[in-house]
C-alpha positions as a Python dict, from the first residue, in 0.01 Angstrom:
ca = {
    (1, 'M'): (0, 0, 0),
    (2, 'A'): (180, -75, -273),
    (3, 'P'): (522, 121, -341),
    (4, 'K'): (475, 435, -553),
    (5, 'A'): (671, 338, -883),
    (6, 'S'): (1000, 603, -988),
    (7, 'K'): (1042, 778, -1305),
    (8, 'P'): (1242, 734, -1491),
    (9, 'P'): (1555, 952, -1569),
    (10, 'K'): (1436, 1224, -1832),
    (11, 'A'): (1788, 1146, -2002),
    (12, 'Q'): (1796, 827, -2180),
    (13, 'P'): (2051, 670, -2339),
    (14, 'K'): (1900, 697, -2706),
    (15, 'A'): (1909, 440, -2969),
    (16, 'P'): (2249, 441, -3205),
    (17, 'E'): (2151, 653, -3463),
    (18, 'P'): (2203, 435, -3834),
    (19, 'S'): (2393, 653, -4077),
    (20, 'K'): (2334, 427, -4331),
    (21, 'E'): (2123, 491, -4673),
    (22, 'Y'): (1810, 273, -4643),
    (23, 'P'): (1533, 129, -4911),
    (24, 'S'): (1246, 244, -4757),
    (25, 'I'): (1075, 408, -4470),
    (26, 'S'): (980, 35, -4345),
    (27, 'A'): (1325, -25, -4365),
    (28, 'L'): (1469, 217, -4134),
    (29, 'H'): (1162, 192, -3893),
    (30, 'Q'): (1263, -187, -3873),
    (31, 'D'): (1638, -89, -3823),
    (32, 'L'): (1566, 134, -3516),
    (33, 'Y'): (1350, -138, -3393),
    (34, 'Q'): (1633, -391, -3351),
    (35, 'S'): (1897, -83, -3240),
    (36, 'S'): (1680, -42, -2960),
    (37, 'R'): (1714, -399, -2839),
    (38, 'P'): (2154, -442, -2857),
    (39, 'F'): (2141, -681, -2614),
    (40, 'L'): (1871, -938, -2653),
    (41, 'T'): (1981, -892, -3059),
    (42, 'L'): (2312, -1008, -2940),
    (43, 'A'): (2224, -1286, -2752),
    (44, 'Q'): (2006, -1426, -3035),
    (45, 'T'): (2327, -1413, -3272),
    (46, 'Q'): (2576, -1527, -3017),
    (47, 'G'): (2343, -1721, -2829),
    (48, 'L'): (2318, -1628, -2431),
    (49, 'S'): (2514, -1901, -2298),
    (50, 'S'): (2803, -1717, -2507),
    (51, 'L'): (2776, -1416, -2325),
    (52, 'T'): (2997, -1245, -2031),
    (53, 'P'): (2860, -1213, -1735),
    (54, 'T'): (2824, -793, -1746),
    (55, 'E'): (2640, -865, -2084),
    (56, 'K'): (2381, -1106, -1941),
    (57, 'S'): (2314, -881, -1655),
    (58, 'A'): (2233, -601, -1947),
    (59, 'Y'): (2028, -827, -2135),
    (60, 'A'): (1850, -905, -1834),
    (61, 'N'): (1778, -530, -1777),
    (62, 'S'): (1682, -525, -2134),
    (63, 'R'): (1428, -802, -2047),
    (64, 'F'): (1276, -605, -1746),
    (65, 'L'): (1243, -288, -1904),
    (66, 'E'): (1080, -376, -2270),
    (67, 'T'): (816, -613, -2035),
    (68, 'G'): (775, -308, -1762),
    (69, 'V'): (792, -570, -1489),
    (70, 'W'): (996, -330, -1323),
    (71, 'K'): (719, -95, -1208),
    (72, 'T'): (606, -349, -988),
    (73, 'W'): (872, -329, -768),
    (74, 'P'): (944, -154, -455),
    (75, 'S'): (1090, 215, -506),
    (76, 'P'): (1411, 158, -352),
    (77, 'Q'): (1485, -122, -597),
    (78, 'Q'): (1345, 77, -945),
    (79, 'K'): (1582, 328, -825),
    (80, 'E'): (1917, 60, -765),
    (81, 'F'): (1714, -53, -1148),
    (82, 'W'): (1755, 287, -1285),
    (83, 'A'): (2093, 333, -1234),
    (84, 'A'): (2220, -2, -1372),
    (85, 'V'): (2008, 103, -1686),
    (86, 'E'): (2223, 414, -1764),
    (87, 'K'): (2524, 248, -1590),
    (88, 'Q'): (2520, -69, -1893),
    (89, 'N'): (2435, 233, -2137),
    (90, 'I'): (2098, 54, -2244),
    (91, 'P'): (1861, 220, -2458),
    (92, 'I'): (1505, 226, -2450),
    (93, 'P'): (1328, -37, -2644),
    (94, 'L'): (1091, 129, -2920),
    (95, 'S'): (738, -38, -3010),
    (96, 'Q'): (722, -252, -3262),
    (97, 'P'): (668, -98, -3623),
    (98, 'R'): (350, 4, -3741),
    (99, 'K'): (182, -31, -4078),
    (100, 'L'): (189, 304, -4215),
    (101, 'G'): (-94, 250, -4441),
    (102, 'K'): (-191, 352, -4824),
    (103, 'D'): (-142, 672, -4999),
    (104, 'S'): (-451, 789, -5229),
    (105, 'R'): (-307, 656, -5482),
    (106, 'G'): (-285, 330, -5307),
    (107, 'Q'): (49, 288, -5267),
    (108, 'E'): (188, 138, -4945),
    (109, 'L'): (322, 417, -4715),
    (110, 'G'): (574, 198, -4618),
    (111, 'T'): (754, 216, -4980),
    (112, 'Y'): (839, 543, -5001),
    (113, 'K'): (1174, 630, -4957),
    (114, 'V'): (1332, 800, -4626),
    (115, 'E'): (1307, 1156, -4785),
    (116, 'E'): (993, 1090, -4972),
    (117, 'Y'): (820, 1017, -4645),
    (118, 'A'): (919, 1311, -4509),
    (119, 'Q'): (760, 1532, -4787),
    (120, 'Y'): (486, 1313, -4738),
    (121, 'R'): (422, 1397, -4341),
    (122, 'K'): (483, 1753, -4450),
    (123, 'R'): (221, 1777, -4667),
    (124, 'E'): (-9, 1595, -4415),
    (125, 'R'): (101, 1866, -4178),
    (126, 'Q'): (-25, 2136, -4451),
    (127, 'L'): (-327, 1973, -4575),
    (128, 'Q'): (-437, 1929, -4199),
    (129, 'E'): (-388, 2299, -4150),
    (130, 'L'): (-560, 2401, -4450),
    (131, 'R'): (-861, 2189, -4398),
    (132, 'R'): (-923, 2322, -4031),
    (133, 'E'): (-912, 2662, -4164),
    (134, 'S'): (-1154, 2509, -4421),
    (135, 'V'): (-1401, 2380, -4184),
    (136, 'R'): (-1351, 2754, -3986),
    (137, 'F'): (-1494, 2920, -4327),
    (138, 'R'): (-1772, 2692, -4352),
    (139, 'D'): (-1890, 2739, -3997),
    (140, 'R'): (-1836, 3116, -3985),
    (141, 'R'): (-1950, 3175, -4329),
    (142, 'E'): (-2291, 3359, -4283),
    (143, 'K'): (-2101, 3585, -4117),
    (144, 'I'): (-1823, 3645, -4298),
    (145, 'Q'): (-2099, 3726, -4563),
    (146, 'E'): (-2220, 4054, -4324),
    (147, 'E'): (-1857, 4176, -4349),
    (148, 'E'): (-1706, 4383, -4612),
    (149, 'T'): (-1410, 4168, -4613),
    (150, 'F'): (-1645, 3871, -4721),
    (151, 'E'): (-1465, 3906, -5093),
    (152, 'G'): (-1140, 3863, -4971),
    (153, 'A'): (-1193, 3532, -4772),
    (154, 'F'): (-1416, 3384, -5001),
    (155, 'E'): (-1079, 3421, -5272),
    (156, 'D'): (-834, 3276, -4990),
    (157, 'E'): (-1084, 3001, -4988),
    (158, 'K'): (-1079, 2906, -5338),
    (159, 'N'): (-685, 2937, -5301),
    (160, 'R'): (-671, 2713, -4990),
    (161, 'R'): (-877, 2473, -5196),
    (162, 'K'): (-678, 2476, -5496),
    (163, 'L'): (-403, 2407, -5255),
    (164, 'I'): (-594, 2153, -5090),
    (165, 'G'): (-645, 1905, -5443),
    (166, 'L'): (-263, 2040, -5498),
    (167, 'L'): (-135, 1844, -5190),
    (168, 'Q'): (-361, 1605, -5274),
    (169, 'G'): (-174, 1467, -5578),
    (170, 'K'): (-527, 1566, -5788),
    (171, 'R'): (-690, 1843, -5894),
    (172, 'M'): (-944, 2002, -5730),
    (173, 'G'): (-1275, 1986, -5904),
    (174, 'L'): (-1395, 2388, -6061),
    (175, 'Y'): (-1719, 2334, -5850),
    (176, 'E'): (-1599, 2148, -5573),
    (177, 'G'): (-1356, 2398, -5527),
    (178, 'N'): (-1570, 2675, -5485),
    (179, 'P'): (-1702, 2807, -5169),
    (180, 'E'): (-2013, 2909, -5398),
    (181, 'W'): (-2132, 2619, -5438),
    (182, 'D'): (-2073, 2449, -5091),
    (183, 'D'): (-2497, 2459, -5057),
    (184, 'V'): (-2510, 2188, -5390),
    (185, 'V'): (-2458, 1796, -5293),
    (186, 'P'): (-2403, 1648, -5704),
    (187, 'I'): (-2626, 1394, -5825),
    (188, 'P'): (-2350, 1176, -5960),
    (189, 'Q'): (-2425, 1022, -6353),
    (190, 'D'): (-2607, 647, -6293),
    (191, 'D'): (-2579, 429, -6609),
    (192, 'G'): (-2757, 177, -6398),
    (193, 'E'): (-2657, -157, -6326),
    (194, 'G'): (-2487, -381, -6604),
    (195, 'A'): (-2472, -93, -6844),
    (196, 'L'): (-2344, -207, -7195),
    (197, 'A'): (-2183, 81, -7332),
    (198, 'Q'): (-2083, 334, -7041),
    (199, 'I'): (-1929, 683, -7189),
    (200, 'A'): (-1576, 776, -7029),
    (201, 'Y'): (-1670, 1124, -6983),
    (202, 'T'): (-1387, 1347, -6828),
    (203, 'D'): (-1337, 1474, -6498),
    (204, 'E'): (-1449, 1800, -6584),
    (205, 'Y'): (-1752, 1744, -6813),
    (206, 'A'): (-1876, 1462, -6493),
    (207, 'E'): (-1839, 1733, -6200),
    (208, 'A'): (-2036, 2004, -6399),
    (209, 'M'): (-2318, 1751, -6489),
    (210, 'G'): (-2337, 1617, -6111),
    (211, 'Y'): (-2409, 1967, -6016),
    (212, 'L'): (-2649, 2083, -6320),
    (213, 'R'): (-2852, 1727, -6228),
    (214, 'A'): (-2864, 1852, -5850),
    (215, 'I'): (-2994, 2187, -5947),
    (216, 'M'): (-3250, 2059, -6157),
    (217, 'A'): (-3371, 1869, -5916),
    (218, 'A'): (-3402, 2189, -5714),
    (219, 'K'): (-3548, 2377, -5973),
    (220, 'E'): (-3284, 2643, -5961),
    (221, 'H'): (-3278, 2964, -6127),
    (222, 'S'): (-3015, 3182, -6086),
    (223, 'P'): (-2706, 3321, -6212),
    (224, 'R'): (-2494, 3089, -6155),
    (225, 'V'): (-2718, 2844, -6321),
    (226, 'L'): (-2603, 3040, -6632),
    (227, 'R'): (-2243, 3014, -6552),
    (228, 'L'): (-2296, 2661, -6498),
    (229, 'T'): (-2490, 2589, -6823),
    (230, 'E'): (-2223, 2786, -7012),
    (231, 'H'): (-1930, 2599, -6876),
    (232, 'I'): (-2118, 2294, -6984),
    (233, 'I'): (-2167, 2413, -7316),
    (234, 'S'): (-1872, 2503, -7377),
    (235, 'L'): (-1766, 2139, -7292),
    (236, 'N'): (-2071, 2029, -7521),
    (237, 'P'): (-2265, 2243, -7739),
    (238, 'A'): (-2502, 1936, -7820),
    (239, 'H'): (-2680, 1876, -7520),
    (240, 'Y'): (-3015, 1973, -7555),
    (241, 'T'): (-3122, 1981, -7196),
    (242, 'V'): (-2847, 2231, -7064),
    (243, 'W'): (-2971, 2475, -7354),
    (244, 'L'): (-3287, 2387, -7269),
    (245, 'Y'): (-3266, 2491, -6883),
    (246, 'R'): (-3018, 2749, -6990),
    (247, 'A'): (-3323, 2909, -7134),
    (248, 'S'): (-3593, 2842, -6883),
    (249, 'T'): (-3313, 3019, -6625),
    (250, 'L'): (-3268, 3314, -6852),
    (251, 'F'): (-3655, 3366, -6922),
    (252, 'S'): (-3720, 3313, -6513),
    (253, 'L'): (-3436, 3567, -6410),
    (254, 'Q'): (-3559, 3830, -6745),
    (255, 'S'): (-3235, 3825, -6878),
    (256, 'S'): (-3118, 4072, -7102),
    (257, 'L'): (-3175, 3822, -7424),
    (258, 'T'): (-2973, 4086, -7690),
    (259, 'E'): (-2695, 3998, -7486),
    (260, 'E'): (-2760, 3597, -7465),
    (261, 'L'): (-2798, 3637, -7893),
    (262, 'E'): (-2435, 3754, -7912),
    (263, 'W'): (-2312, 3486, -7701),
    (264, 'V'): (-2460, 3249, -7893),
    (265, 'N'): (-2349, 3402, -8194),
    (266, 'E'): (-1966, 3271, -8074),
    (267, 'V'): (-2097, 2945, -8003),
    (268, 'A'): (-2235, 2922, -8301),
    (269, 'L'): (-1913, 3038, -8512),
    (270, 'E'): (-1711, 2773, -8341),
    (271, 'N'): (-1979, 2500, -8391),
    (272, 'Q'): (-2114, 2497, -8735),
    (273, 'K'): (-2351, 2180, -8781),
    (274, 'N'): (-2474, 2224, -8423),
    (275, 'Y'): (-2844, 2210, -8448),
    (276, 'Q'): (-2943, 2274, -8043),
    (277, 'I'): (-2786, 2623, -8110),
    (278, 'W'): (-3060, 2748, -8337),
    (279, 'H'): (-3380, 2577, -8132),
    (280, 'H'): (-3214, 2804, -7884),
    (281, 'R'): (-3215, 3116, -8028),
    (282, 'Q'): (-3572, 3081, -8177),
    (283, 'L'): (-3663, 3039, -7854),
    (284, 'L'): (-3500, 3385, -7749),
    (285, 'I'): (-3610, 3552, -8065),
    (286, 'D'): (-4003, 3418, -7963),
    (287, 'H'): (-3958, 3570, -7641),
    (288, 'L'): (-3749, 3888, -7721),
    (289, 'I'): (-3996, 4018, -8001),
    (290, 'P'): (-4289, 4089, -7777),
    (291, 'T'): (-4144, 4323, -7588),
    (292, 'I'): (-3949, 4569, -7840),
    (293, 'S'): (-4054, 4851, -8061),
    (294, 'P'): (-4081, 4807, -8431),
    (295, 'E'): (-3749, 5038, -8513),
    (296, 'T'): (-3587, 4803, -8267),
    (297, 'I'): (-3744, 4460, -8479),
    (298, 'K'): (-3611, 4597, -8770),
    (299, 'S'): (-3277, 4623, -8652),
    (300, 'L'): (-3279, 4284, -8549),
    (301, 'E'): (-3373, 4138, -8864),
    (302, 'E'): (-3083, 4349, -9003),
    (303, 'D'): (-2853, 4193, -8691),
    (304, 'E'): (-2964, 3836, -8782),
    (305, 'R'): (-2892, 3866, -9124),
    (306, 'G'): (-2608, 3994, -9094),
    (307, 'F'): (-2483, 3692, -8880),
    (308, 'M'): (-2663, 3469, -9078),
    (309, 'T'): (-2397, 3583, -9345),
    (310, 'Q'): (-2103, 3520, -9166),
    (311, 'M'): (-2201, 3187, -9106),
    (312, 'F'): (-2273, 3151, -9525),
    (313, 'E'): (-1888, 3230, -9497),
    (314, 'Q'): (-1804, 2934, -9366),
    (315, 'D'): (-2065, 2702, -9484),
    (316, 'S'): (-2298, 2848, -9785),
    (317, 'K'): (-2562, 2551, -9738),
    (318, 'N'): (-2520, 2492, -9362),
    (319, 'Y'): (-2938, 2341, -9337),
    (320, 'H'): (-2944, 2448, -9012),
    (321, 'V'): (-2871, 2834, -9035),
    (322, 'W'): (-3136, 2794, -9366),
    (323, 'S'): (-3438, 2618, -9164),
    (324, 'Y'): (-3329, 2939, -8887),
    (325, 'R'): (-3383, 3199, -9156),
    (326, 'Q'): (-3691, 3073, -9299),
    (327, 'Y'): (-3838, 3110, -8931),
    (328, 'L'): (-3704, 3429, -8901),
    (329, 'C'): (-3893, 3522, -9249),
    (330, 'W'): (-4195, 3417, -9065),
    (331, 'K'): (-4130, 3596, -8760),
    (332, 'L'): (-3998, 3887, -8862),
    (333, 'D'): (-4182, 3939, -9241),
    (334, 'M'): (-3893, 3938, -9342),
    (335, 'F'): (-4043, 3858, -9719),
    (336, 'N'): (-3855, 4200, -9890),
    (337, 'E'): (-3654, 4349, -10135),
    (338, 'T'): (-3371, 4338, -9876),
    (339, 'E'): (-3409, 3959, -9808),
    (340, 'L'): (-3380, 3894, -10212),
    (341, 'R'): (-3095, 4090, -10245),
    (342, 'S'): (-2936, 3912, -9975),
    (343, 'I'): (-3030, 3585, -10185),
    (344, 'E'): (-2912, 3755, -10475),
    (345, 'D'): (-2541, 3790, -10338),
    (346, 'L'): (-2512, 3479, -10233),
    (347, 'L'): (-2623, 3344, -10561),
    (348, 'R'): (-2370, 3570, -10754),
    (349, 'R'): (-2072, 3416, -10563),
    (350, 'D'): (-2186, 3075, -10617),
    (351, 'V'): (-2487, 3045, -10896),
    (352, 'R'): (-2519, 2596, -10793),
    (353, 'N'): (-2597, 2714, -10406),
    (354, 'N'): (-2916, 2470, -10423),
    (355, 'S'): (-2997, 2663, -10072),
    (356, 'A'): (-2995, 2926, -10184),
    (357, 'W'): (-3203, 2893, -10506),
    (358, 'S'): (-3458, 2715, -10247),
    (359, 'H'): (-3466, 2952, -10005),
    (360, 'R'): (-3553, 3246, -10332),
    (361, 'F'): (-3804, 3072, -10410),
    (362, 'F'): (-3973, 3039, -10075),
    (363, 'V'): (-3970, 3384, -10028),
    (364, 'V'): (-4114, 3437, -10366),
    (365, 'F'): (-4387, 3230, -10360),
    (366, 'S'): (-4488, 3237, -9985),
    (367, 'D'): (-4488, 3619, -9952),
    (368, 'P'): (-4821, 3649, -9745),
    (369, 'K'): (-4912, 3962, -9939),
    (370, 'Y'): (-4982, 3786, -10256),
    (371, 'A'): (-4969, 3404, -10181),
    (372, 'T'): (-5248, 3186, -10101),
    (373, 'Q'): (-5193, 3091, -9732),
    (374, 'G'): (-5127, 2677, -9710),
    (375, 'S'): (-5001, 2635, -10079),
    (376, 'K'): (-4775, 2374, -10139),
    (377, 'A'): (-4451, 2474, -10326),
    (378, 'T'): (-4538, 2227, -10624),
    (379, 'E'): (-4936, 2348, -10695),
    (380, 'H'): (-5016, 2608, -10880),
    (381, 'D'): (-5113, 2941, -10699),
    (382, 'P'): (-5351, 3191, -10936),
    (383, 'K'): (-5254, 3460, -10665),
    (384, 'I'): (-4912, 3495, -10753),
    (385, 'P'): (-4906, 3834, -10971),
    (386, 'D'): (-4795, 3803, -11369),
    (387, 'G'): (-4531, 4042, -11270),
    (388, 'V'): (-4321, 3893, -11009),
    (389, 'L'): (-4371, 3527, -11239),
    (390, 'K'): (-4192, 3739, -11535),
    (391, 'R'): (-3938, 3862, -11278),
    (392, 'E'): (-3824, 3579, -11193),
    (393, 'I'): (-3866, 3339, -11503),
    (394, 'E'): (-3608, 3661, -11594),
    (395, 'F'): (-3374, 3615, -11334),
    (396, 'A'): (-3319, 3229, -11398),
    (397, 'E'): (-3291, 3250, -11774),
    (398, 'A'): (-2987, 3514, -11650),
    (399, 'A'): (-2832, 3257, -11426),
    (400, 'T'): (-2871, 3022, -11681),
    (401, 'F'): (-2679, 3237, -11960),
    (402, 'E'): (-2435, 3201, -11656),
    (403, 'A'): (-2388, 2818, -11619),
    (404, 'P'): (-2628, 2651, -11898),
    (405, 'Q'): (-2533, 2351, -11734),
    (406, 'N'): (-2620, 2416, -11382),
    (407, 'Q'): (-2905, 2230, -11294),
    (408, 'S'): (-3007, 2454, -11001),
    (409, 'P'): (-3187, 2765, -11251),
    (410, 'W'): (-3303, 2522, -11441),
    (411, 'N'): (-3503, 2342, -11183),
    (412, 'Y'): (-3606, 2688, -11061),
    (413, 'L'): (-3784, 2780, -11387),
    (414, 'R'): (-4000, 2458, -11375),
    (415, 'G'): (-4111, 2536, -10996),
    (416, 'V'): (-4163, 2950, -11097),
    (417, 'L'): (-4395, 2766, -11441),
    (418, 'R'): (-4530, 2560, -11211),
    (419, 'K'): (-4634, 2805, -10966),
    (420, 'G'): (-4748, 3016, -11223),
    (421, 'G'): (-4992, 2734, -11361),
    (422, 'R'): (-4750, 2775, -11725),
    (423, 'K'): (-4660, 2453, -11927),
    (424, 'L'): (-4308, 2367, -12003),
    (425, 'G'): (-4358, 2465, -12328),
    (426, 'S'): (-4403, 2769, -12260),
    (427, 'L'): (-4045, 2829, -12274),
    (428, 'E'): (-3946, 2575, -12525),
    (429, 'W'): (-3804, 2876, -12720),
    (430, 'F'): (-3566, 2969, -12463),
    (431, 'A'): (-3442, 2632, -12456),
    (432, 'G'): (-3361, 2630, -12822),
    (433, 'E'): (-3091, 2877, -12744),
    (434, 'F'): (-2896, 2628, -12541),
    (435, 'V'): (-2975, 2298, -12816),
    (436, 'K'): (-2986, 2336, -13125),
    (437, 'I'): (-3113, 2019, -13308),
    (438, 'G'): (-2984, 1947, -13680),
    (439, 'E'): (-3087, 1683, -14003),
    (440, 'G'): (-3034, 1361, -13888),
    (441, 'E'): (-2935, 1300, -13515),
    (442, 'E'): (-2663, 1611, -13546),
    (443, 'E'): (-2665, 1805, -13215),
    (444, 'D'): (-2513, 2095, -13114),
    (445, 'V'): (-2545, 2160, -12703),
    (446, 'K'): (-2410, 2485, -12520),
    (447, 'S'): (-2184, 2405, -12245),
    (448, 'S'): (-2056, 2662, -11990),
    (449, 'H'): (-1706, 2378, -11953),
}
């Protein structure tokens, strides 16, 4: 029967603690490794033959200790060996330092300074504990949801994930760090192999779009989808697909469309040249009209006109707003005096606003109460009342006196005459107010300059 190996003494001599500073944690580990083999180092530097008998004995025992050959000896011999190790103050040899690996940035951990590595290890321990807590939250989520403390636990988990991101040295994504989205596996952007011009999206936008792709693939329509699309629109209000999916979600949830219009007002005022907003707004109006009373429709007309006035204060010739206004005229039957007065107000501010002149022409000569359905803007419409023609001619003439060289009212006059089937010569007397032809080549032209 093989002799039972003796256990090493509980208190063994330690390698001397280095007091010098080290350029890196790897340098410290290497020095500790060498310091745990003082007699081997002595033999390598001075030569084994130059050692004293005591040093040679200590060297031999240190080699026995390192190789572990002493474990095969009889128990009495092992006891004698450990007594000699203790007497000769031979330290327990440390293992060869292993590579420490790399951090999340790809930097070799061995290049860290000693204090930096200590802080790194502390962060890693914190991360491990936080991750364990996060896993426990996921495992207990269904049970927690039934408890009154769920909201608090939910917020704790969000804060926990923020801290995880902070300790990892990277910002935790808004959705990655929100337990509400744990059930969604984001679908990344796929431009295909060899894409010539990949767009460098921000991390925030790329993450949000990854979650939207997954949501759309699952055909989910829920309140969180509205929050997600609102976030993406704040980052890229020109994303047509996001607007469409938001609209379908609103209709699926039967959400308040008036509240949506108020939100869209804010987005439109901040994004004057965005046309996707106006298609979304048309969809809202199309779905809203059948659900409200005539009185509410009248109120909606006033609200929409007031909002468009706000838009025109920033850009009175915004093409998207004018196109939407024509749509509203048909949808809300805005062929009325209120609409004409609103346009007159805009023309008083800027008589050269061709967009306002064009819209007035549309309102006057497309009015379904008297205009021929389908009549083109440039063709004669015999159904236009003489009173309407007279009013519009007088309106354009008054504007012409204000700025004779302004082409807008002159062009408007030409259009009115054509709609009424009248010749340009019928207003020659009026044109003569601004140009007088004298004898020979003499001319007297009235100008606003």
